[in-house]
N, C-alpha and C positions, 0 to 999 in steps of 0.2 A: 594832413591826411584826414579825410572825412570819416567820422565814426559811422559804423553801420551795424544794424541788427536785422535778423530775418523778419522779426515782427516788432514793429514799433507801435505801442499803444499810447495815444495821447489822451490823458485824463485818468487820474488815479482814484476815481470814485467807485461806486458800486459796479457800473458796467465795465469799466476798464480793468478793475481788479479781478472781476469774475471771468473776464476773457482770458487773462493770464492764468488764473487757477484752472479754468476748463481746458486750456491748451495742454497743460501738463497732465491733467486727468485723461486726456485723449492721447497721451503718449507722444505728443509733439516734442521733438528733441532739439529743435533749432533754438537760436538765441532770441531772447525776448527782452525788450527795454520798455519799461512802464514809466511814463513821464507825467508828473503831477505838479500843478501850479502851487498847491499848498505845501506847507512845511511838514505835514503830518502823513503818516502811513494811511492807506485807504481805511475809511470808517463809514459807519451807517449814518446817513443824514436824516432819515425820518424822525429819529429820536430828538433831534435838535429842538424842535418846537414843542416837545412833550417832556420826556423823562430828563433830558439833559438841562433844559431850561428850568425845570422844576427842582433840579438838584438830586433827583432820585437815581440817576446813573452817572458814574464818572466817565470821563472821556475814554479812559482805558477800556471800559466795558463796551465801547462802541467800535473799537478797532477790529477790523475784519480778520486780520492775521498778524501775528507778531513779526518782528524783523527777521527772526530766525527762519520763519517759513519761507520767505522770499529768497533767502540765502540757500536754504536746502533745495529749493526748486530751481535754483539758478535763474532767477528772474532779477534783472538789474532794475532797481527802483531809483529814479532820479526825482527828487523832490525840490520844490521851490523853483521850478523851471517852467517856462511858458512858451509854447510854440506860437510864432507870429506869422509864419508864411509857409507855403507848401509849393513845391515844384513837382507837379504830377508826372511830367515827362521824365525828369531826372530821378524820380523816386527819392526825393529829399525833403526834409523839413528844416526850417531855420528857427532857432530859439531866440528868445529875447536878448540873450547875452552875445548873440552873433554866431554862435557855434552852429554847425550843420550836421544833421544826422541822416544817413541813408537808410532806406528800408526795402525789404522785399515785399512785405504787405503792411499796410497801415490800417490801424483800427482807431477811429475817432470816437472818443467817449467823454467829451468835455462837458456834457450837461448844459447848463445855462447860467445866466446871470440874473439876479433879481430885477424885475422890471421897475423902472423908476416912475415917479409921479410926473405928470406933464408940467407941473408948476415947479419952478426953481425957487431957492437953491437946493442942492443935493448934499452939501457938505456940512450941514448944521450939526452941532453937538446935540445928542439926544434923538437924532433921526436914524432909524435902524431898519434893516431887513433881516430875514432869517434864511440864510443860504449856506453858510459854512460855520465852522467852529469859532473863528475869529469874530464873526457877527454876534454870536450868542454870548461869547465871553465878555465882549465889550458891553453888551446890553445888560448882562447880569451885574456888572460892576456899577452901572448907572442906576439900576433898579434899587440898589441899597438905599438911595436917598430920594427916589422918585415915588410919587403917590398917584398922580393922575396920569393914566396911560390912554392914549388914543390909538386904536388899531384901524388902519385903512385897508379894507378888504375882508369880506365875509366868506372866504373859502376855507379849506382845511387848515392852512397855516394860521390865518387870523383867528379862527375859532378855537384851535388848539392852544394858541398863545393866550387867548382870553380866559380859557378855563384854568390854565396854570396860574395866571396872574390874579384871578379872583381868589383862588385858594391861598395866595400869598397876601391877601387883604388889600390889593391895589384897587383903586377906583378905575374901572375899565369902561371905555366907550368904543363900540365897534361901528364903523361907517361902511356901509355897503352901497355901491352905486346902483345895483340892480334892485328890482322890487322884492327880492328874497335872497337869503343866504344860500350858498352852495348851488347857485343857479346854473353853473356850467356842468355840474356833475350829478345832480340829483333832481328828482321830481318834487312837485309842490308839497306833497304830504310830508316828506322828510325835511324839507326846508322849514315848514311851519313847526314841526316838532322841535328842531334844534333852536329855532328862534325863541320858542316858549321856554325851553330849558335854560338858555343863556339869560333870558330876562328873569327867570325864577331865581337864578344864582346872582342876580344883582348887576348884570351887564346892561349898560345903557346902549341899546341897539337902535341905530338909525338906518332905515331902508330908503333907497332912492336918494342917497346923500352924495352930492357931487362936490368933491374937494376942489377949490379954486386957488388956494394959497396956503402957505405956512407962515405963521407969525414967528418972528424971531426977536431976540434981545441979546446983544453982545455975542453974536455968533451961535446962540443956542436956541433951539426950537422952544416956543412957549405957547403955541396954540395952532389950531387948524381952522381955517375959514371955509365955509360952505357956500354954494351958489345961492342958498336961501337967505344969505346974509348973516346967518348965525356964526358965532366964533366960539370954539370950544377950547378952554385952557388945557394945556398939556405939559407935563414935566418930561414926557418921553413919548415918541411916536414910532409905531411899527408899521411898515408898509408891506403888505402881503397881497400883491395884485398879479401874481404870476411870474413867469420867467421868460426871458428871451433866449432862444437856443444859441449857444456859443459856436457859431459855424463860419465866422468871417473869413478865416484863412481858406477854408474850402470853397466859399463863394468866390473869392478872388481867383482861385485856381480853376474855376469853371464848373464846379459841381452844381447839379440841379438843386435848387433850394426852394422850399415851400413851407414856411413856418418851421424850418429845420432842414437838415440835409436829407433829401429824398433817397430812400433805399428800397430795394425789392424785398421779396419775402425770404431772402437769405441774408438780408441786411447789407447787401452790396450797393455802393453808391454808383453814380454815373462815371466816376473817375476810375482809371485802371488800378486794380489791386488796392482799393480803398473801401473799407467797410465802416459802418457807423452803428453805434448801439446806444440805448438809453434815452435820456431826456432830450438829446439833441437830434435824434433820428425820427424822421417822418416816414411812416410805412403804410402800405395799403392793407389795413387790418381786415381779416376775414370775418371778424365779429362786428364790423361796422359796414357791412355790405361792400367791402373792398375800398371804402373811402380812405384817403390818405389821412392819417392821424398821427399825433405825437403824444405818447403816453408818458406821464411822469410817475413812475412807480418802480419799486425794487423788482417786482415780478417781471416787468417788461425788460429792464436792464439785464437781469440774470438770464432770462430765457433767450433774448437776442444774443447775449454773449455766448451762450452754449451753441446756438446755431452757427455763429461765426467761427468758434473754435473747432467745431466738427467739420465745417466747410474747409477750413485751412488744413486741418489734420487729415482730411480725406475720408472721414468716417460718416459723412452725411449722405444718406441715400439719395439717389437721383430724383426721386419724387417728393422728398421731404421738403417742408417749408415752415416758416414761422406761422403757427396758428394757435398759440397758447391762449387760453381764456384769460383775459385781464382780471386782476384782482387788486384791491386797495383796502386800506384800513385807516381808521382815525380813532384816537382816544380823547374823550372830552368828559371831564368830571368822572363819574362812575359808569359812563356809557362807552361801549366798544362798538363802533360802526365797522362792519365788514361788508365790502361790496364785491360782487363778482359779475363779470360781464360788462357790456356797455349799453346804457339805457338810451342813447341817442336814437331818434327815429321810432320810439315806441308809440303805439296807438291805443294802448290800454294799460291801466294800472290796477293792481289788486293789493289791498293791504291785509296781511295775515296777522291777526291778533290786534289788540287795542294799544294804540300809542301811549295812552295814559298809564298802561302797565309798565312802560319803559322796557318792554321786551316784545318786539314785533318785527315784521319784515314787510318791505315794499317790493312787490314783484312787477316787473315791466314786461309787457308783451308786445309782439308785433305779429299780426295775422294769426292770433291765437297761440303763438309759440313764445315761450319764455326766453328773453334775451338778456336779462340782468336782474339782480336782486340787491337791495340794500337791507342789511340785517343788523338790527340794533339789539345788542345783548341776546342774540339768537344764533349762536354758532352752528347749531344743528341744521338750520335752514341754509346757512351759508355753505356748509360742507355738502349737503345733499342737493342743493340747487344747481351745482355745476353740471350734473348729469342731464337735467332738464334743458340746459343751454346747449350742450354738445349733441344731444340726441335730436333736438328740434321737434319734440313731440307736441302735437296740439293738445292742450290740457283742458280738463273740465274746470271752468272758471269757478263754479260753486265749491268744488272740492279744494281748489287752490286757495280759496279764501278761508277755508276752515283750518284752524290750527290743530284740530283733532286728526286731520289727514296728513300724514308725513309726506314730504316731497319725494322721499325714497319710493313710497307707494305709487305716486304719480309717474315716476320715471321708469317703473318696472315694466 
């Protein structure tokens, strides 16, 4: 007999867990099954490359809810289980162990897998990514004897790991294929600031660096070769070049896929009774002029989860849709970067304050209106800037550039 639940949530990360939590908050009384591939209860992933790698937080501090919570809320959590296929017509998913689970509504919240280098091999000792607890636990064990660390990728993950490892006294090299770090998510001013910061802290930063091969000895990585012909010795290599959305079963079942499973502004996919949330879901974001984007953030996962829960529970208004303002953050050394909005498509940039003060904001505009802010050690701008984005006010550029004029005044 096939097991069945009213709601089956595939993926026990932030998005999946918050969907289950939100369903109960919305007084949904049906049965809920939460399926997770890892052996651990749902936990926060952003800390993996920061506090957890640094040893400043225990894993227990990252767990979203204790086991007793799921029992009290009557949410069945099945860990160490992976869904391998989906029958959309029969409303069934098949697990890796061959068991089949039926559903009334399916929520896909599988996130993604760390993107691999184009050059093989991928199974060398000392070659790591930062995606789950097992990745970081294994890395921490090897770091006890490693000295020279090469990080491939100058995005958030790579730079956060670089900051942690420099504090631990490791020799750190960061390789970024683009002409600047954070190229996908920030403007030039912020990129140059973080490049200077990392170099000041002793990071050997290479821009425009194309990796062509990994050197190995006896099954262990021992170096990284670049297109320039340079070979960099390494005791340990960390790859942080993005993730690939984990949507293969949905794709085979006929769902529309575009860098993730495509969902509407209520997080509903093209398959009947199938929603998707979080890192794996590509949606037409109202803050990106309706362009389909896939956002990798706790905010996106949580807010989409709430939309799905309210939709399922029947508490979502007829005209309501997903239109939350995106936000992100990153901790590097004593710097806290807080970003709100999406800077894609900006046509003007204003810097508030002096970057050399290490407390400033980069404001992105389109058509004279603020669409995003990157705030470095400047929480006040981060908090007050949201109103400028949501109100769509044409701002006075000179006042915007003056730290003496608060963003609250400009939004009034």
